[in-house]
FIDO-659068 format. One record per residue (C-alpha): z, x, y; residue in one letter. Coordinates in Angstrom, 2 decimals. Layout:
BEGIN
        up      east     north   residu
         Z         X         Y        a
...
! end
This chain:
BEGIN
        up      east     north   residu
     14.97    -16.85     28.14        m
     16.41    -19.48     25.64        v
     19.61    -20.58     26.97        k
     22.26    -20.24     24.06        e
     24.53    -22.07     25.53        a
     22.98    -25.70     26.17        a
     21.32    -25.58     22.63        l
     22.50    -28.29     20.38        s
     25.72    -27.33     18.61        p
     26.72    -27.88     14.79        a
     28.93    -30.89     15.08        q
     28.09    -33.16     12.69        y
     29.13    -33.90      9.22        e
     26.01    -34.73      6.91        t
     25.25    -37.02      4.35        i
     22.12    -36.85      1.92        h
     20.20    -39.81      0.32        e
     16.87    -38.72     -2.75        k
     14.26    -40.59     -3.17        n
     12.99    -42.56      0.02        l
     10.10    -44.66     -0.46        e
      7.66    -44.18      2.22        m
      4.36    -46.12      1.69        p
      0.94    -44.96      2.39        m
     -2.17    -46.57      3.51        r
     -3.41    -47.36      0.21        d
     -0.19    -48.52     -1.51        g
      0.64    -45.02     -3.12        t
      4.69    -44.41     -2.57        i
      5.62    -40.87     -2.08        l
      9.16    -40.07     -1.84        r
     11.31    -37.93      0.20        g
     14.91    -36.71      0.84        n
     16.81    -37.00      3.87        i
     19.23    -35.39      5.27        t
     21.07    -36.34      8.80        r
     24.53    -36.62     10.65        p
     26.86    -38.87      8.80        n
     27.35    -40.81     12.26        s
     26.08    -43.97     13.77        t
     23.18    -43.71     16.37        g
     19.48    -42.48     15.93        q
     18.17    -38.88     15.84        f
     14.96    -37.38     16.17        p
     13.12    -36.49     12.85        v
     12.13    -33.32     11.19        i
     10.01    -33.16      8.11        i
      8.43    -31.12      5.58        e
      6.17    -32.44      3.31        r
      5.84    -30.19      0.14        t
      4.37    -29.21     -2.85        p
      6.79    -27.17     -4.15        y
      9.81    -29.98     -5.23        n
     11.60    -31.39     -2.65        k
     14.80    -30.69     -4.53        e
     14.79    -26.97     -3.75        g
     11.17    -26.41     -1.76        g
     11.00    -23.65      1.20        s
     13.31    -25.21      3.89        e
     16.10    -25.86      0.72        n
     16.17    -22.63     -0.16        s
     17.05    -21.59      3.55        i
     19.33    -24.16      4.16        g
     17.56    -25.56      7.02        s
     18.36    -29.51      6.00        p
     22.03    -29.02      6.78        d
     21.48    -26.61      9.90        f
     18.94    -28.94     12.08        f
     21.38    -32.21     10.47        a
     24.16    -30.43     11.65        q
     22.68    -30.27     15.29        r
     21.69    -33.50     15.30        g
     19.02    -33.86     13.55        y
     17.64    -36.58     10.48        a
     15.69    -33.78      8.02        v
     13.32    -35.16      5.58        i
     11.75    -33.03      3.15        v
      8.73    -34.94      0.86        q
      6.77    -34.39     -2.25        d
      3.38    -34.64     -1.31        v
      1.09    -37.01     -3.18        r
      1.14    -36.19     -6.66        g
      3.90    -33.90     -6.56        r
      7.49    -34.09     -8.88        f
      8.80    -37.98     -7.51        a
      5.27    -38.91     -5.40        s
      2.73    -40.97     -6.80        e
     -1.09    -40.42     -7.03        g
     -3.10    -37.37     -7.62        e
     -2.58    -33.91     -6.30        f
     -5.42    -32.69     -4.87        y
     -5.08    -29.65     -2.76        p
     -5.45    -30.46      0.99        f
     -7.46    -33.60      0.40        k
     -4.90    -36.50      1.42        d
     -2.77    -34.52      4.81        d
     -5.32    -34.42      7.47        g
     -7.78    -37.01      8.73        a
     -9.57    -38.27      5.20        g
     -9.70    -41.46      3.91        v
     -6.29    -40.98      2.89        n
     -3.56    -39.52      5.90        r
     -0.39    -39.25      4.25        d
      1.00    -37.47      7.03        g
      0.02    -39.61      9.86        y
      1.66    -42.44      7.86        d
      4.69    -40.39      6.51        t
      5.40    -39.51     10.37        v
      4.85    -43.59     11.56        e
      7.12    -44.50      8.32        w
      9.99    -41.84     10.31        a
      9.97    -42.92     13.40        a
     10.48    -46.22     12.88        v
     13.78    -46.54     10.84        q
     17.18    -47.26     12.05        p
     18.29    -43.81     11.82        w
     15.33    -42.64     13.94        s
     15.01    -42.21     18.12        d
     11.29    -42.14     17.66        g
     10.43    -38.85     17.76        k
      9.20    -36.59     14.87        v
      8.61    -33.26     14.47        g
      7.56    -30.79     11.45        m
      8.39    -27.38      9.86        i
      7.64    -25.88      6.71        g
      5.06    -22.93      5.66        g
      2.13    -21.84      3.44        s
      1.20    -24.95      2.00        y
      3.64    -26.97      4.24        s
      1.59    -25.07      7.36        g
     -1.12    -26.75      5.97        a
     -0.12    -30.06      6.16        t
      1.45    -29.79      9.53        q
     -2.24    -28.60     10.84        y
     -3.99    -30.97      8.91        r
     -1.81    -33.85     10.16        n
     -2.24    -32.65     13.66        a
     -5.74    -33.40     13.47        l
     -4.60    -36.94     12.63        s
     -2.20    -37.13     15.80        r
     -0.18    -39.75     14.48        p
      1.34    -41.11     18.05        p
      5.03    -40.34     17.32        h
      4.58    -36.76     16.13        l
      5.93    -34.36     18.86        r
      5.46    -30.78     18.13        a
      5.32    -28.37     14.85        l
      6.77    -24.96     14.19        f
      4.08    -23.33     11.40        v
      5.03    -20.65      9.45        r
      2.58    -18.68      8.10        e
     -0.80    -21.08      7.24        s
     -4.40    -20.81      6.76        s
     -7.44    -22.44      9.78        a
    -10.38    -21.53      7.67        d
     -9.57    -22.02      3.54        y
    -12.65    -20.32      1.99        v
    -11.82    -17.09      4.18        r
     -8.48    -17.27      4.20        e
     -7.08    -19.03      1.05        w
     -9.23    -18.88     -1.62        v
    -12.01    -16.34     -0.81        y
    -11.27    -13.65      1.68        r
    -14.62    -12.58      3.25        d
    -16.82    -13.35     -0.21        g
    -14.26    -11.62     -2.50        a
    -11.88    -14.22     -4.44        f
     -8.54    -14.09     -3.79        e
     -7.33    -13.58     -7.56        l
     -3.97    -12.38     -7.31        g
     -2.76    -14.96     -5.30        f
     -4.90    -18.05     -6.33        s
     -5.09    -17.82    -10.43        l
     -1.21    -17.20    -10.38        a
     -0.77    -20.26     -7.45        w
     -2.65    -22.43     -9.33        a
     -0.75    -21.98    -12.73        h
      2.35    -21.96    -10.89        h
      1.79    -25.50     -9.22        v
      0.45    -26.67    -12.29        t
      3.02    -25.80    -14.52        h
      5.95    -26.66    -12.38        a
      4.64    -30.52    -11.79        n
      3.09    -30.45    -15.71        l
      5.17    -33.76    -16.26        a
      2.94    -35.43    -13.80        h
      0.23    -34.55    -15.22        l
      0.72    -35.14    -19.33        a
      3.32    -36.69    -21.65        a
      4.44    -36.78    -24.74        g
      2.42    -33.91    -27.99        e
      0.11    -33.19    -24.75        e
      3.03    -32.33    -22.32        y
      4.36    -29.86    -24.96        e
      0.70    -28.61    -25.86        r
     -0.02    -27.63    -22.40        h
      3.38    -26.07    -21.69        k
      3.30    -24.06    -25.05        g
      0.03    -22.99    -23.20        i
      1.20    -22.51    -19.37        l
      4.44    -20.54    -21.04        d
      2.13    -17.84    -22.68        k
     -0.29    -17.62    -19.44        v
      2.89    -16.54    -17.58        h
      3.94    -13.84    -19.95        e
      0.32    -12.82    -20.17        e
     -0.92    -13.01    -16.30        m
     -2.40     -9.18    -16.03        d
     -4.41    -10.41    -19.34        d
     -5.70    -13.10    -17.54        w
     -6.06    -11.34    -14.10        y
     -8.91     -9.04    -16.33        a
    -10.50    -11.83    -17.92        r
    -14.50    -12.56    -17.48        l
    -15.73    -15.02    -16.52        p
    -13.53    -16.00    -14.08        l
    -15.31    -19.56    -14.16        y
    -13.99    -22.02    -16.16        p
    -10.26    -21.25    -16.10        c
     -9.64    -22.75    -19.55        p
     -5.86    -23.58    -19.25        f
     -6.26    -25.33    -16.04        l
     -9.36    -27.86    -17.24        e
     -7.94    -31.26    -17.36        g
     -4.95    -30.45    -15.22        l
     -5.85    -28.71    -12.18        s
     -9.97    -29.06    -11.82        d
     -9.60    -28.46     -8.39        w
     -8.87    -24.38     -9.29        h
    -12.59    -24.51    -11.09        n
    -14.40    -26.70     -8.25        i
    -12.97    -23.61     -5.85        w
    -14.51    -21.31     -8.36        l
    -18.02    -22.88     -8.64        d
    -17.66    -22.99     -4.43        h
    -17.65    -19.57     -3.50        p
    -20.15    -20.09      0.10        e
    -18.88    -21.74      2.81        d
    -20.17    -25.16      3.50        g
    -19.72    -28.60      3.69        p
    -16.97    -28.82      0.41        y
    -14.96    -26.34      2.34        w
    -15.26    -27.98      5.78        w
    -13.48    -30.83      5.07        q
    -10.78    -28.66      4.86        f
    -11.04    -26.39      8.05        n
     -8.45    -26.68     10.85        i
    -10.10    -24.40     13.16        e
    -13.28    -26.72     13.71        k
    -11.26    -29.33     14.74        g
     -8.84    -27.38     16.92        h
    -10.61    -29.79     20.04        d
     -8.56    -32.57     17.94        q
     -5.37    -31.47     18.23        i
     -3.03    -32.44     21.03        e
      0.32    -31.42     19.61        t
      2.32    -28.54     20.76        p
      3.02    -25.66     18.01        i
      4.78    -22.35     17.45        y
      2.67    -20.34     15.35        h
      4.53    -17.59     13.33        l
      3.05    -14.67     10.97        g
      3.70    -11.70      9.46        g
      1.82     -7.91      9.40        w
      1.91     -8.04      5.60        f
      0.99    -12.13      5.18        d
     -1.83    -13.76      3.36        i
     -2.42    -15.76      5.84        f
     -2.37    -13.73      9.41        l
     -6.06    -14.52     10.15        a
     -5.20    -18.12      9.93        g
     -1.96    -17.79     11.95        t
     -3.92    -15.91     14.38        l
     -6.81    -18.14     14.42        k
     -4.84    -21.35     15.18        n
     -3.13    -19.88     18.10        f
     -6.28    -18.52     19.66        c
     -8.14    -21.67     18.92        g
     -5.81    -24.41     20.25        l
     -4.61    -22.54     23.27        k
     -8.29    -22.49     24.24        k
    -10.02    -25.90     22.87        r
     -6.78    -28.03     22.15        a
     -7.57    -31.63     22.71        r
     -5.83    -31.74     26.16        t
     -4.29    -29.02     29.08        p
     -0.63    -29.88     28.03        e
     -1.29    -29.20     23.99        a
     -3.23    -26.03     25.05        r
     -0.34    -24.59     27.40        q
      2.22    -24.84     24.63        s
      0.90    -22.91     22.16        q
      3.46    -20.20     20.90        k
      3.29    -16.92     18.57        l
      5.52    -14.59     16.68        i
      4.41    -11.57     14.69        l
      6.69     -9.86     12.80        g
      6.48     -7.27      9.93        p
      7.25     -9.51      7.27        w
      5.51    -10.90      4.07        v
      4.86    -14.27      3.08        h
      7.73    -16.36      2.27        g
     10.30    -17.94      4.37        p
     13.18    -15.95      3.30        g
     11.43    -12.54      4.16        n
     11.66    -13.55      8.04        i
     15.75    -12.40      8.07        n
     14.59     -9.38      6.31        k
     14.29     -5.72      7.47        q
     12.26     -4.43      4.69        v
      8.51     -5.36      3.32        a
      7.78     -3.98      0.15        g
      9.58     -0.55      0.17        e
      9.34      0.09      3.94        f
     12.31     -0.43      6.14        d
     11.61     -1.55      9.62        f
     15.34     -1.33     11.17        g
     17.93     -4.29     11.74        a
     15.83     -5.93     14.59        t
     13.07     -6.79     12.35        a
     14.92     -9.40     10.71        a
     15.34    -12.81     12.68        v
     17.60    -15.88     11.54        d
     14.58    -18.13     11.36        f
     16.31    -21.67     11.84        n
     18.16    -20.21     14.89        e
     14.60    -19.23     16.14        l
     12.96    -22.58     15.34        r
     16.54    -24.77     17.46        l
     14.75    -23.76     21.03        p
     12.11    -25.25     20.32        w
     12.57    -28.73     18.46        f
     15.50    -28.97     21.16        d
     12.99    -29.07     23.74        y
     10.33    -31.13     22.61        w
     12.88    -33.73     20.24        l
     15.41    -33.92     22.61        k
     14.26    -32.72     26.21        g
     16.74    -30.15     26.37        i
     16.23    -27.35     28.86        d
     16.52    -24.66     26.46        s
     14.72    -22.07     27.95        g
     11.52    -21.69     25.72        i
      8.74    -22.70     27.68        m
      9.83    -20.21     30.11        e
      9.83    -17.41     27.43        d
      6.56    -15.56     27.03        a
      4.11    -17.45     24.70        p
      3.26    -14.27     22.47        v
      6.14    -12.39     20.90        r
      5.26     -9.58     18.75        i
      7.29     -6.76     16.72        f
      5.46     -3.30     17.15        v
      5.87     -1.02     13.85        m
      6.43      3.04     13.96        g
      8.66      2.01     17.51        r
     10.37     -1.15     15.75        n
     10.82     -3.31     18.64        i
     10.02     -6.77     19.63        w
      7.75     -7.05     22.93        r
      6.98    -10.14     24.95        d
      3.08    -10.60     25.52        e
      1.46    -13.07     27.72        q
     -2.01    -13.29     25.10        d
     -3.61    -12.52     22.29        w
     -5.28    -10.28     22.31        p
     -3.84     -7.99     24.62        l
     -5.42     -7.95     27.66        p
     -5.16     -4.73     28.54        d
     -6.50     -3.30     25.09        t
     -9.07     -0.73     24.98        r
    -11.36     -0.76     22.15        y
    -11.70      3.10     20.73        t
    -14.34      4.18     17.78        n
    -12.83      6.43     15.25        y
    -15.73      8.05     13.31        y
    -15.98      9.18     10.10        l
    -16.34     12.55     10.01        r
    -17.57     15.41      7.32        a
    -15.08     18.33      6.87        g
    -11.21     18.04      5.26        g
     -8.48     17.32      7.00        s
     -6.66     19.18      4.49        g
     -3.72     16.51      4.03        s
     -4.73     14.67      0.79        i
     -6.28     14.72     -2.46        d
     -8.83     12.93     -2.71        s
    -13.00     11.82     -3.42        l
    -13.59     13.38     -0.10        n
    -11.15     14.28      2.31        d
    -13.16     13.58      5.61        g
    -11.93     13.88      8.78        t
    -11.17     11.10     11.78        l
    -11.99     11.48     15.40        a
    -13.14      9.79     18.39        t
    -15.97     12.38     18.94        r
    -19.45     10.63     17.32        a
    -21.04     12.81     14.97        p
    -24.17     14.97     16.75        v
    -26.86     15.64     13.93        g
    -26.68     15.31     10.64        s
    -23.83     15.21      8.36        e
    -23.69     14.91      4.48        n
    -23.03     11.71      3.48        p
    -20.32     10.52      0.66        d
    -20.80      9.05     -2.30        s
    -18.52      7.50     -5.19        f
    -18.60      5.18     -8.14        v
    -17.29      2.08     -8.53        y
    -16.86      0.82    -12.59        d
    -15.95     -2.39    -12.14        p
    -14.15     -1.69    -15.49        d
    -11.98      0.96    -13.62        a
    -10.70     -0.37    -10.76        p
     -8.63      0.89     -8.24        v
     -5.29     -0.83     -7.84        p
     -3.94     -3.17     -5.79        s
     -0.45     -1.48     -3.77        r
      1.04     -3.63     -1.48        g
     -1.09     -5.32      1.83        g
     -1.35     -8.74      2.79        n
     -0.93    -10.69     -0.75        t
      1.45    -13.32     -2.78        l
      2.14    -13.56     -6.21        s
      2.12     -9.33     -6.55        i
      4.16     -7.53     -4.66        p
      3.18     -7.32     -0.97        g
      4.09     -5.62      2.58        g
      4.31     -1.47      2.57        v
      4.20      1.14     -0.04        y
      3.06      4.69      0.12        d
     -0.55      4.59     -0.48        q
     -1.45      8.43     -1.83        r
     -1.43      7.46     -5.42        e
     -4.72      5.09     -4.98        v
     -6.28      6.78     -2.20        d
     -7.01     10.24     -4.53        e
     -9.47      7.23     -6.23        r
    -11.18      6.76     -2.82        c
    -12.54      8.24      0.22        l
    -10.34      9.21      2.78        t
    -10.74     10.30      6.36        f
     -7.95     11.88      8.18        t
     -7.23     12.77     11.71        s
     -5.57     15.32     13.00        a
     -1.58     15.02     13.60        p
     -0.83     13.37     16.90        l
      0.37     15.31     19.87        d
      1.35     12.21     21.73        e
      1.85      8.30     20.50        e
     -0.89      6.07     19.98        l
     -0.33      1.98     19.54        e
     -2.72      0.26     18.23        v
     -2.08     -3.60     18.86        t
     -5.06     -6.22     17.90        g
     -7.88     -7.18     15.98        p
     -9.34     -3.96     13.85        v
    -12.63     -3.89     12.17        k
    -14.84     -1.10     10.83        a
    -18.24     -0.43     10.75        v
    -19.74      0.81      7.83        l
    -23.47      2.10      7.44        y
    -23.42      2.12      3.43        g
    -25.78      1.94      0.58        m
    -25.62      1.31     -3.27        s
    -27.19      1.74     -6.34        s
    -26.46     -1.90     -7.42        a
    -28.02     -5.04     -5.60        p
    -24.21     -5.95     -4.70        d
    -20.92     -4.72     -4.61        t
    -17.81     -4.85     -2.47        d
    -16.29     -2.31      0.58        w
    -12.77     -1.81      1.15        v
    -11.52     -0.51      3.85        v
     -7.83      0.27      4.89        r
     -6.07      1.72      7.93        l
     -2.53      4.13      7.07        e
     -0.20      5.77      9.21        d
      0.46      9.03      7.74        v
      4.00     10.31      8.39        h
      4.77     14.35      8.58        p
      6.14     14.94      4.80        d
      2.85     13.26      3.63        g
      4.07      9.13      3.18        y
      1.04      7.11      4.04        s
      2.01      3.71      5.37        r
     -0.49      0.86      4.67        n
     -1.07     -1.07      8.09        v
     -3.80     -3.31      7.49        c
     -6.83     -3.21      5.86        d
     -9.95     -5.32      4.56        g
    -13.07     -6.49      2.19        i
    -16.13     -7.39      2.58        l
    -18.39     -8.33     -0.24        r
    -22.11     -7.05      0.70        a
    -23.73    -10.58     -0.10        r
    -22.17    -12.17      2.46        y
    -22.66     -9.44      5.28        r
    -24.92    -11.68      7.14        e
    -23.80    -14.70      6.23        s
    -21.06    -16.75      4.53        f
    -23.37    -19.43      3.32        q
    -26.40    -17.79      2.63        h
    -25.64    -14.23      0.73        p
    -28.62    -11.67      0.24        a
    -28.62     -9.36     -2.00        l
    -28.94     -5.45     -1.05        l
    -32.53     -3.68     -2.14        e
    -30.45     -0.54     -3.88        p
    -31.10      2.49     -2.48        g
    -31.41      0.89      1.42        k
    -28.48      1.63      4.40        v
    -27.19     -1.34      5.84        y
    -25.06     -1.93      8.66        r
    -22.13     -3.68      7.09        f
    -18.58     -4.84      9.50        e
    -15.52     -5.17      7.48        v
    -12.32     -7.05      9.22        d
     -9.26     -5.88      8.80        l
     -7.19     -8.77     10.72        w
     -4.70     -7.03     13.26        a
     -1.76     -5.59     13.42        t
      0.65     -3.72     16.68        s
      1.55      0.01     14.68        n
      2.09      2.44     16.96        a
      1.15      5.86     15.46        f
      3.68      8.25     16.54        l
      3.73     12.57     17.40        p
      3.05     14.42     14.32        g
      1.78     11.74     12.76        h
     -2.32     11.05     11.09        r
     -4.29      8.28     10.96        l
     -6.29      7.75      8.09        r
     -9.16      5.60      7.02        v
     -9.51      4.75      3.08        v
    -12.74      3.34      2.02        v
    -13.30      2.04     -1.81        t
    -14.96     -0.88     -3.33        s
    -12.20     -2.46     -5.69        s
     -8.33     -3.63     -4.96        c
     -7.32     -5.25     -8.30        f
     -6.29     -7.57     -9.09        p
     -5.52     -9.42     -5.37        r
     -9.41     -9.83     -5.15        f
    -11.95    -10.03     -8.12        d
    -14.11     -6.98     -9.38        r
    -17.64     -7.59     -7.87        n
    -19.21     -6.97    -11.24        l
    -22.11     -5.13     -8.78        n
    -24.63     -7.50    -11.59        t
    -26.12     -9.50     -8.27        g
    -25.75    -12.20    -10.40        g
    -23.83    -15.73    -10.15        p
    -20.45    -15.17     -8.41        l
    -17.19    -15.90    -11.02        n
    -19.44    -16.73    -14.04        k
    -20.54    -13.75    -15.60        e
    -18.85    -11.77    -18.52        a
    -19.64     -8.12    -17.61        a
    -20.84     -6.01    -14.74        g
    -22.31     -2.56    -14.44        q
    -21.58      0.80    -11.92        s
    -23.03      1.88     -8.67        a
    -22.66      4.37     -7.07        i
    -21.66      3.57     -3.05        n
    -22.74      5.58     -0.10        t
    -20.71      6.02      3.22        v
    -23.06      7.72      6.02        l
    -21.68      9.32      9.36        h
    -23.95     10.98     11.41        d
    -25.37     10.63     14.54        e
    -28.01      8.00     13.68        f
    -25.48      5.51     11.32        r
    -22.23      6.64     12.91        p
    -19.56      4.51     10.20        s
    -16.30      4.25     12.50        h
    -13.24      1.99     12.71        i
    -12.88      0.50     16.14        v
     -9.45      0.38     16.97        l
     -7.92     -1.55     19.66        p
     -5.80      1.08     21.57        v
     -2.90      0.00     24.24        i
     -2.05      2.59     26.75        a
      1.02      1.72     29.05        r
! end
């Protein structure tokens, strides 16, 4: 239990200094702003390293510099290499870790020896600023004491740019455009600046058209400005290019206590969970393994959404909102000031259980008392929705034969995205009935009693396609008594990557394969009178790029073909979803 009375009080006036110069090991100068107590003495330092402009980036947007400075911390917000006031060339992730340049390491060690610093340094930030923290931890700066990471990745090929083979179109294209447009003055000058600005302004207005444009590679408006985006498009498989940025592979090199924060509807939820679980098991020292904490709320991406109770169009109640700065203060008071804040006496895991809309403490993730339970896709009508197939969902496995369910997937007419774990396009919770009408649906009978599902979720589909490649999209929904169908979690698998993300293998048309679709994780109590629904389709656009069904080179084709995709659910090919059931 956090000891509120022991926490650092707001007692200092603050002063602000701009564009402090911080030399990196290769001579490049990075610049940051500092907010610190207007007082003599030395203070612990908290750093955010951001590509989003130190003048108004993520931590500034929620008042973090003044909040912590008033309580006796010096807070630095730094432009990363090649962004805004900092020198050099921006290449995402490249110089933030344990490579040739170690900008995070050099920044921490610079801050540790300043006259206003007591030598103890922590870091904050999320998303890309979370990536700078995890990657910095790999380099182990001697004065780094603790991190608080909001929503970031562990495996960039499967969680940032691609999701199990499908390109994160709605995020990646818009993000690449945004970071290029915002920092254009760093990339071009004079007439070239004006020319590129005109192009990028128009792209912003026509982004929906750019989502639909084929081929994806190369992206012309980024050429010569952010060539790394085209490099990403040219590397759809896992391998050495992506391994240089991978956090998960280096968990055994990290010795920093980290508080990991994620949202059930955050685009980087999988990375948050992988980093917590991996470091809890594999961190370099026993202290580091024992000093990992995790909190998961019903939030979409972004620091300003943690203090909100609404995600998308759904209200999870007042308890869902958390003051982000207040949440972090006990952590830094303990690790940077040595205050007995009570934070380390709290349970290592805190989760928000949707449906009940309550917070609950846990000792581990996944929960030790999880019962993994198969819910089978079955024939017969549920009578709950108009869809391509109104099937049923039951814990009883099929016996004998059942007719399979087929649908036509046309990449020129994809099923549209609606909410979920997104960025750049609207995310969170939305009523799915309109899109479900275009999909296969399998719905349970109304529940007689509450069913809690907390933990990792996966679907096992026995399927075939008329095409050499296609996608499988699976979504779990909570159907309310009035018919409202709330998305809970979802996943996608590009069929060619069913065996390996390094070595794709095309399908033999008409042959049945076993596909595992990772729906990441959730915590949701399905209440009495509610139904469970599993939705199966082959597209979710523009959140993910469209599989063109040809089996051709990904991202480089300009036309596709329709596919007839079939899901089987009989005794010998029992398609199902595996739910982590908690009975307490």
